[in-house]
C-alpha positions in Angstrom: 134.3 75.9 136.3 137.9 76.8 135.6 137.7 75.3 132.2 134.7 77.5 131.3 136.4 80.5 132.8 139.5 79.9 130.7 137.5 79.6 127.5 135.7 82.8 128.2 138.9 84.6 129.1 140.6 83.4 125.9 137.6 84.4 123.8 137.3 87.9 125.3 141.1 88.6 124.9 140.8 87.3 121.3 138.0 89.7 120.6 139.8 92.7 122.0 143.0 91.7 120.1 141.0 91.6 116.8 139.5 95.0 117.5 142.9 96.4 118.5 144.3 95.1 115.2 141.3 96.7 113.3 140.2 93.4 111.9 136.5 94.4 112.3 134.9 91.0 112.8 131.2 90.2 112.6 129.2 88.3 115.2 129.0 85.3 112.9 132.8 85.3 112.2 133.5 85.4 116.0 130.9 82.8 116.7 132.4 80.4 114.1 136.0 81.0 115.2 135.3 80.4 118.9 132.6 77.7 118.3 129.9 79.5 120.3 126.5 80.9 119.4 126.0 84.4 118.0 123.9 85.0 121.2 127.1 84.3 123.3 129.1 86.8 121.1 126.3 89.4 121.5 126.4 88.8 125.3 130.2 89.2 125.2 130.0 92.6 123.5 126.9 93.8 125.3 127.7 92.7 128.9 131.2 91.3 129.4 132.9 94.0 127.3 130.3 96.7 127.9 132.7 99.3 129.1 134.9 99.3 126.0 133.8 101.8 123.3 132.8 99.1 120.8 130.5 100.1 118.0 129.1 98.5 114.8 129.5 99.9 111.3 126.9 99.8 108.5 128.0 96.3 107.6 127.5 95.1 111.2 131.2 94.8 111.8 132.6 95.5 115.3 135.3 98.1 115.9 136.5 100.4 118.5 135.1 103.9 118.4 137.3 106.2 116.3 140.1 107.6 118.3 140.2 104.9 120.9 143.2 102.7 121.4 144.0 100.0 123.9 147.4 101.7 124.3 145.6 104.5 126.1 144.6 102.2 129.0 146.9 101.5 132.0 146.3 97.7 132.0 147.0 95.0 129.4 144.3 93.1 127.6 144.5 90.2 129.9 144.5 92.4 133.0 141.4 94.3 131.8 139.4 91.2 131.0 140.4 89.6 134.3 139.2 92.7 136.1 136.0 92.6 134.1 135.2 89.0 135.0 136.2 89.5 138.6 133.8 92.3 139.0 130.9 90.2 137.7 131.2 88.0 140.8 129.9 90.9 143.0 126.6 91.6 141.3 124.7 91.5 144.6 126.9 94.1 146.3 125.2 97.4 147.0 126.1 100.2 144.6 128.2 97.7 142.5 127.2 99.5 139.3 128.5 102.8 140.6 131.7 101.3 141.7 132.2 99.5 138.4 131.5 102.7 136.5 134.0 104.6 138.5 136.7 101.9 138.0 136.3 101.7 134.3 136.1 105.4 133.7 139.4 105.8 135.5 141.1 102.9 133.8 139.6 102.2 130.4 138.8 105.7 129.4 141.8 107.4 131.0 143.0 110.2 128.7 140.5 109.1 126.0 138.5 111.7 124.3 137.3 110.8 120.8 137.7 113.7 118.2 135.0 112.0 116.1 131.2 112.2 116.3 129.3 109.5 114.4 125.5 109.4 114.7 124.3 105.8 114.8 120.8 105.1 113.4 118.2 104.5 116.1 117.3 100.8 116.1 114.2 99.2 117.5 114.9 97.3 120.8 115.5 93.6 120.3 116.1 91.3 123.3 118.4 88.7 121.8 118.3 86.7 125.0 114.5 86.3 124.9 112.9 82.9 124.3 111.2 84.3 121.2 114.4 85.3 119.5 116.1 82.1 120.6 113.3 80.1 119.0 113.6 82.1 115.7 117.4 81.6 115.7 117.0 77.8 116.2 114.3 77.5 113.5 116.6 79.4 111.0 119.5 77.2 111.9 117.5 73.9 111.7 115.8 75.0 108.5 112.4 74.0 109.8 109.3 75.0 108.0 106.8 76.9 110.3 103.3 78.4 110.3 103.4 82.0 111.7 100.4 83.9 112.7 100.9 87.6 112.1 98.6 90.5 113.2 96.5 90.3 110.0 97.5 87.0 108.3 98.8 83.4 108.7 101.7 82.1 106.5 103.6 78.9 106.0 107.2 80.0 105.7 110.8 79.1 105.3 112.8 81.4 107.6 116.1 82.8 106.3 117.3 85.8 108.3 116.4 88.3 111.0 117.1 91.7 109.4 117.0 95.4 110.3 115.7 98.0 107.9 115.2 101.7 108.7 115.4 101.1 112.4 113.0 98.2 112.6 113.4 94.4 112.9 112.0 92.0 110.3 112.1 88.3 109.3 113.2 87.5 105.8 111.3 84.4 104.7 109.9 82.5 101.7 106.1 82.4 101.5 105.6 78.8 100.5 102.1 79.3 99.0 103.3 82.1 96.7 106.9 80.8 96.3 108.3 84.3 96.9 110.8 85.7 99.4 109.2 88.4 101.5 109.9 90.6 104.5 107.7 90.5 107.6 107.7 92.8 110.6 109.0 90.9 113.7 106.7 92.8 116.1 103.7 91.5 114.0 104.4 87.9 114.9 101.7 86.5 117.3 102.3 82.8 117.2 104.8 80.3 115.7 103.9 76.7 115.0 106.6 74.3 114.0 106.0 71.6 111.4 107.9 68.3 110.9 109.0 69.6 107.5 112.4 71.0 106.6 113.6 73.1 103.6 116.8 72.6 101.8 117.4 76.1 100.4 121.2 76.6 100.1 123.0 79.3 102.0 124.4 80.5 98.7 120.9 81.2 97.3 120.0 83.0 100.6 123.0 85.2 100.2 122.1 86.0 96.6 118.6 87.1 97.7 120.1 89.2 100.5 122.1 91.0 97.8 118.9 92.2 96.2 117.1 93.2 99.4 117.4 97.0 100.0 114.3 97.7 102.1 111.4 96.2 104.0 109.4 96.6 100.7 111.4 93.9 99.0 109.4 91.9 96.4 110.9 88.7 95.1 110.8 88.4 91.3 109.9 92.0 90.7 113.3 93.5 89.8 113.6 96.6 87.6 116.3 99.2 86.7 116.2 102.8 87.6 118.6 105.2 85.9 119.3 108.7 87.2 121.4 111.7 86.3 123.5 112.8 89.3 124.4 116.5 88.8 128.0 117.5 89.3 127.3 119.2 92.6 126.8 115.8 94.3 128.7 113.5 92.0 131.5 113.0 94.4 129.2 111.3 96.9 128.1 108.7 94.4 131.7 108.1 93.3 132.8 107.5 96.9 129.9 105.5 98.1 127.5 102.8 96.9 124.1 103.8 98.2 122.7 100.4 97.2 124.7 97.3 96.4 123.4 97.3 92.8 124.6 100.9 92.2 126.6 101.2 88.9 128.0 104.3 87.3 127.3 104.0 83.6 128.7 107.3 82.2 130.4 110.5 83.2 129.3 113.7 81.4 131.6 116.5 80.3 130.4 118.8 83.1 131.2 116.1 85.7 127.6 114.8 86.1 127.0 111.0 86.3 124.6 108.6 84.8 123.9 106.0 87.5 121.9 102.8 87.5 120.2 100.9 90.3 118.5 97.5 90.3 115.6 97.5 92.7 112.5 95.5 93.5 110.2 98.3 94.7 109.9 102.0 94.4 110.6 102.4 98.1 114.1 100.9 97.6 115.1 104.0 95.8 112.6 106.7 96.9 114.6 108.0 99.9 117.8 108.2 97.9 116.3 110.2 95.1 114.3 112.6 97.3 117.2 113.2 99.7 119.4 114.5 96.8 116.8 116.7 95.1 117.2 119.1 93.3 120.6 117.8 92.2 119.4 114.4 90.8 117.1 113.6 87.9 115.2 110.3 87.1 115.9 109.2 83.5 113.9 106.0 83.5 111.7 104.1 83.9 109.1 106.6 82.7 106.5 105.2 85.1 108.7 106.0 88.1 109.7 109.4 86.7 106.1 110.4 86.2 105.1 109.1 89.7 107.9 111.2 91.4 106.9 114.3 89.3 103.3 113.9 90.3 104.2 113.6 94.0 106.3 116.7 93.9 103.6 118.7 92.0 101.0 117.6 94.7 103.4 118.6 97.4 103.9 122.1 95.9 100.1 122.4 95.4 99.4 121.5 99.0 102.0 124.1 100.2 100.2 126.8 98.2 96.7 125.9 99.5 97.7 125.6 103.2 
C-alpha cells in the first residue's frame, strides 16, 4: 500500500512541477515517463488534481490557466498533494465535497484571479473510465483487427486513434476492404468483434496520416490543393497562425495581401476557414471549389431576398 502511495505521490508532484515550469506535457508523454496508462494520467488530472486550474491547449498539452502560479498558494507542492490524497480517504463522510471545496478555495486559489478569459471549445462527453473506451484503447495498443458494427454499416478495420473534431469524438481507422483510412463517429459504434488477426502498420505512417487529417470528412488518397488570396485586412492572422498544418504562404502582394495554399482531402476541411473570413478572402483555385462556393453564396442571397 505504501509503495503504491509513494508512486502516486511522486507522479503527482512531478506533474505539478512540470506545469509549474511551463513544460506543457501531453497525456502520452506523462504516461510514458511514469510508466502508467493514459487513463491513469487522465484520472490524475480529472480527479486527483481536480482543484488545480489545469487546462489543455489546442495541441492537447496540459498547462495551468493563464495567470495562475503555485507561488500563490500557501503550501508547497508536496504538502498540497499530501492534503489532496488525504482528503480522498474520507469519501464517505457527509458533506465531504463541500468541505473539500471550502479547503481548496481557501488554499489553492487564495489571492488568485486570472486576468485572462479563454473560451474552450465544447467537447462531447467521453467517459475514459468506461469498459467501452478501455476496450478501444487496448485494441489500438495491441493492433488487433476488428469487425465493428455501426448504426448503418459493418466494417473490418485497423484502429489507429481516438480523435476529436468539432466537438465530437471519432475513431480513425483503415477500412480493410477499401484500403483507405477513414473517420467514424464513436457514438455510432454498436458492437465490436475482435479477430485473431493483427496489423503491422507503423506508428510513423499513422503520424503521417494524422498530419493530413483536418476534419471528420477526411478521405484517404483524395488530396488536393486550395489557393486563396488573403486580403490585407486579415493578413496578420494568417501570418501569426497556421489554421491547418498544411498552410503555406506562397506570396506577399504589394498591398500586404497574401497568397496562401492549403493541402486538404475534402471541401469541408477548408470550408469553415474560408467562410469565417469572408469577405476578406478569395478562392483562387481550384475552379471547381471556387464555383461551388460562389454558387452557395448566390443561393444564400437569393433565399434571403425571397424570405
